N, C-alpha and C positions, 0 to 999 in steps of 0.2 A: 390164307392161314386162318384157322378159327381161333378167336380169342377165348380164353378161359378165366375163371376167377383168379387163378394164380397170377396171370399177367397184369390183371387190374390191381392186385395187391402190391406187386412189385412197383407199380406206378405211385404208390403212397396212400392207396385208398383202404379203408377198413371194411372187412366183410360185414355185410348187412342184408336185411330182407330184400333190398333193391337189387341185389346181385343177379338173380336169374332173369329178371326183366331187362336189366341193362345189357347183360351178355346177349341175350337174344336179339335186342334192338341193334347192337353194334355188328353182329354177325349177319343179320338179316339185310341190313343196309350197307354192308361191306365198307364200313367207315375207314378212312385213312388214319394214320396216328394222330395227326392234327385235328381232324374232325372228331375222333374218339375222345381226345383230351378236352375239346370244347364241350362235348356232350356230357363227359363225367364230371365237369365243373360243378354241376348242380348237386352232386352227392358229396362234395368235399365238407368235411367236418372240421371244426375248429380244433387246434391242439389241446389235448387234455392239460388240466391244471395240477401241478405237483403239489404235494404236501410242503409246508414251509420246512426249509432246512434247519432253522432254529425256531423253537416254540415262541409264540408272542408272550409278552410279559404277564405274570399273574401276581397280583398283590395279595399277600397272605395276611389276613386280619384274624388270626387264630393261633393259638399256642396251647401245647399239651400241658395239663395240669397233673397228669399222672400216667402211668405205663399204658393203661387201656386207651386213654385219649391219645398218646403217642402213636399207637397202632392206627386209630382212626385217622389222625392228621396225615400221616405218612401215606395211607391209602388215597385219601382225598387229593394231596398234592401230586401224587404220581399219576392218578387219572386225569387231572387238569393238565399236566405237562404233556400228555399224549394228545389230549383234545386240542391244545393250543397250537398244534401243527396244522390244523385244518386251514386251508388256504384263505378263507374269507375273514379269519379271525384277526383282531388287532389288539385286544386287550382283555383282561379278565381279573376277577377277584374272588376271594374265599372269605366267607363270613364265620364268626365264631360258633355258630350252629351247624357247620358243615358236616356232612356224613356221606359216605360213598353209596352209590346205588347203581346197579348194573356193572357190566364189564369195564375193564380199564379203557379210558378214553370216553366214558359217559359222564355228562355233566353231573357233579354231585348235588345233593340237596344243600342249599346254602352257597351255590355257585353263581357267578355272573360272568356272562361271556358276551363280548362286544364284537359284532360282525359288520362289515361294510357291504351295504347293498344286498344283504342276504337274510332270509328268515330260515331259521333251523327248527323245524317242528319238534324234533327230538330234545331240544334244549328247553322247551316249554313244557314238554311231557303231556300225557293224556289229560291231566287234571288242569285244563286251561282256566286261568284267571281265578285259581283258588284264592280266597280273599276273606277279609273280616270286616264286619259292620258293627258299629256300636250305636245304640239308641239310649238316650237319657230319659228315664221314666220318672224323674223328679223324686219325690219322697215316697213312692209306692213301696209296699211291703215286698221284700225280695222273694218270699215264699209265694206270695200271690202271683208275682210275675213269672216265676218258674213253673208254677201249676198251670197257669194259663198258656204258656209257651208249650209246656209239655202236651196239652190237649190239641195243639194245632201243628206242631212240627211233624216231620216224617223222616226216619232214619232207616237205613238198610237198603238193599237192592230195588231196583225197579222204581215205577212211578206211583202217582195217586190214582185211586179209583175214581170213577166219574163223578161220584157224589161229593168228593172232597177236593177236586182240582180247582186251581186258580185260573182265571181267564187270561189267556195269552192276549195282549193288546194287538189290535188289527194292524197298526203301523209298523210294529215289530215284526209281525207274521209277513207283512209286505216285503220288508227288508230281507228277512230269511229267504222268501221265494224269489228274490231278484238276484241272489248270490249263487253262482254255479256250484260253489262248494258246499252249500248248505240246502239247496233247493232238491231234496230227495225225501221220500216218505219217512226213512228211518229218522232223519235229523227232525223233521217237522213234529213227528210223533213225540220224540223225546222232549222237544222244546215245550209241547203242550203238557205231557203227563209228569215230567220231572220238575216243573216249576213248584216251587215250595218244598223241595226235598233236600236233604243234607248228606246223604250217602253214608259212608262208614269210616273205618280207619281213625284218623286223628281229628276228624271233623266233630264240631261240638256246638252246643248252645250253652252259654255261660251267663250267670247272673251274679252280680257283686255290687260293691258300693265304691263310689269314688272317694279316694283318700282325701282330696281337696274339699269336696262339698257335701259328701255323705249321701249324695243322690244314688238311686238304684239304676244300674246299667244293665242292658241286655246286649250280649255280643254273640254273634253267630260266626262260624268259621266253615266254609265250604266252597266248592267250585262250581264248574258248569255242568257236572253230572253227564248223563248219557249224551246230551246235546254237544258238549265240548269234545267228549271222547270220540264221537263220530267224525267231527272235523279233523281231530288229530290223526285218525286212521288214514283219512283221505290225504291229508298234508304229508304224511310219511310216505304214502305210495307216490305222489307226484314228485317229492323231493328225491326219492330213489331213482326215478326216471332221469332226472336231471343229473344225479350223481354218476350214474352209468355213462353218460355222455361227457359230462364235464370234468369229473375228477374220480375215476375209479379207485384211486388210492384212499380216498377219504372213507373213514369208518361209516358203515351204513347208519348208525345212531346219530351221525353228524352231518347227514345229507342236508342239502339246503335248496330252497326255491329262490332264484334270483329275483330281486324285488323289480328289476326293470323289465320284467316279462308280464304278459297278461295274467299268467297263474299267479305271479308275485303280487300284483295289484289286487286281484280277487281274493287271495288268501289274507292279505292284510286286512281288507274290508270285512272278511269273515270273522277275523279275530275281534275286530271292533264290535260286531253284532253279538258275538258270544260274551264279550265283556258287559254289553248293555243288558243282555239277558241274565247274566249272573248277578249283577247288581240288583236287577229285579227280583231275583230269586231270594236275596236276603230281605229285600223291602217287603214283600208279600207276608213273610213270616213276622216281621217286626210290626207291620201295620195291622195285621190281624190280632196280634197280642194286645196292642194298644186298644184296639176297638173293643175286644172282649172286656178289658178292664175299665173301659170308658175313660181313658187317659189320653191326654194330648202330649206329644213328645216335646221335650225341651231342647234337644239337640240331636244331631246324628252326623256321623261321619264314616268313612270306609276307605279301604285300600286293598288292592290286590297284592299278592306277593309271589305270584307264579305267573308270568306273563312275558310278552315282549314289548319293549318300550322304544319308541323311535325319536332320534334327534338328528335331523338333517339325513345323511346318508348312512348313519350308524344305528344298528339295532341292538339294543340292550336285552339280552335273554336272561331273565332272572328266574332261577329254579329254586324258589324258596328264598327270597330276599325282598325286603320291604323298600320301596322307593321313598327317598327322603326329598329329592329334588322335585319341586312343583312342575317343572317342565315335563315330567313324565306322565302326570295326571291332569288331563284337561278339565275335570270337573272337581278339583280338589275343594273341600269345604272345611278342612280342619286337620288336626294332627293325624299321626299314624298309629297304628295299633300292633303291638307285638305280644302275643300270648305266649307263656311258658310252659306251665302244666296246670293241671286241675287245682292244685293246692297252692299255686303261686298267684300274685296279682298279674293281671294283663297290663302291660306298660303302655302308657300313652306318650308318644315321643315326638320330637320335631328335630330338624337338623338340616345342614346344607352339604352340597358336594364338596369334598376335599380331594387332595391328591391321591389319597389311599382308598376312600370308600366308593368311588365311582358314582356317587349320589344315592347309595343304598346302605340299609342297616339289616341286621338279622331279621328272620321272620318268626323265630321261636327259639326252643332250646336244642332241638335236634337230638339225635341218638348216637351212643357210642357202639352199641351192639345191635344186632337184628332182633326182631320180635322173638324169633325161635330161641336165640341164645338167652334173651331175657327170660323168657318163660322157663327155660331149664335151670336157670340160675336161682329161681325162688323156691323156698321151702315152706311147708305148711299147706293148709287147705286154701282154696280159692277165696272163700269167705273170710278167712283169718287175715290173709293178705290184704284183702279189700279194706276190711274194718281198720287195720293198722295204718293204712296209707292214706285213708280218707276221713280220719277222725275229726269231728266238728264240722264236716261238710255235708251238704244234701247232694250227693252224687247219685245219679240215676242212669240206667242203661235202657235204652229203648226197647231192645229185644228181650229184656228181663234176665239177661245173661251177662255176668260180669266178664269184661275183657281186661285181664291183668296186664296186657301189653300196652295199655293206655294209662296205666296208673303212673304216679310221679316218678318212680324208680325206674321207669322205662327210659327216662329222658336225661339228658346231660344235667349236670348241677347248674341250677338256675342262677345262683350267685356268681359262679365263674363266668357265665354268659354275660351277665350284667357288668361285671368288672371289665371284661374284654371290650365290651361296647364302649366304656368310658376310655380305656386305655388306647383304643384304635380310632377314636372319634366317629363313632357310629351312631350318632343320634343322642339327644338329651332327653332323659325322662322328665315330663313336666306334670304328670299325674300318674296314679295307679288305681286299677279297679280291684279292690280287695274281694277274694272269693267268697261267696255264699254257697254256690252249688252249680251243677251243670248236668247236661244230658248229653250222652254219647250213644253211638249205635249199639255197642256192645257185642258179644260174640254171637252175632245173629246166625252164623252157620251151624251152630250147635243144634238148633231146632229148625233148621231150614225145611221147607215144604217137602223137598225130595227126600230128606233124611226121615221125616215123619212118616211118609209113604213107605219107605223101605222097612221102618220098624213095624209098622202095621201089617206088613206082608209076612212077617216072621211068626 
């Protein structure tokens, strides 16, 4: 009697690409039932992993101050409750700057998720290692520092042209080429051309003065650009392959790469390389500004707030959360930085792990409404709105087009965030960088090259 796929399925095997070859082999060799079961053993798959019956605990370090914030907090907590049924997850927390992003079950900005022996690419998102760096310029004139930095930095899409590129160190290039996740032309090209670029959105270059010392400080905020985005895409693809086999019930955005696999080890190493590159991405801009002004730095420190941190077999996925605990940062050199908005001080904080903070603080002020909703809520001309919200500040947009969705009113109330940091034990403010001015990408899409070409054809 000929064996078909139906008989193999009744024996407890899942249909797969191997079916035709196995059926042909069994029938051609006229295997007995015992022989057939011995042969099919090689195709056995592990039982799939179910979602957790009850979601893992979430520590809520946020409270609503008004009706709008209540809507935001409810959306964030509902999304986290769904996410916390992911089988690898053991703990989580929400920061005061939390805001939803993506469909229900997606980690919110301001969320921390702890998973056991698993890396979830969707929980660190495409902007891997988004981070902030501060350099102390001593008694330099803030305007001179902002002018010099403006002439050096690069905002908007794409990378630098050949004449303005920074050199990628040969030892870092060798690490990139040795990692299977990063050793492709797309990644290597982005690592070269995007070095010294800041992207768009809420990324910025900020200049201000220390409240404690009066020294001028330069602070940059950006991530790993196209280099990290390429790794994220590859990581999500690999995680999805594991999800299909291990836990089909898990939401696609919460797929994971098991750390105890070759892919898991390689992905972890790739993340460390991305981290190293991103730190360098800040340094080249700060160092070039120092060099232009012929100034020696007095101090420098940095921290990421969008990354995966490892402690034993636990992986802390921080989607917009500042690590307080030094165990998360092997190269820690100083306190942490929490920017709020362009008209507010950048907070310099320190702190320890508590029962409720999981070793983290907020990463900024967060939003209560989307960019589109904020844009629709404003009245008056763009110029009028800009002048009202940036009075007394030197605020510049690299594209020369104002982006009102990055003005202070687009963000949560900074005082409320600071109060909740104190209330929930989320770091102690030890200094503030009072704002002089900043540079952001602005609305670069308004005069994007393809739009200019379209207008010219009319």
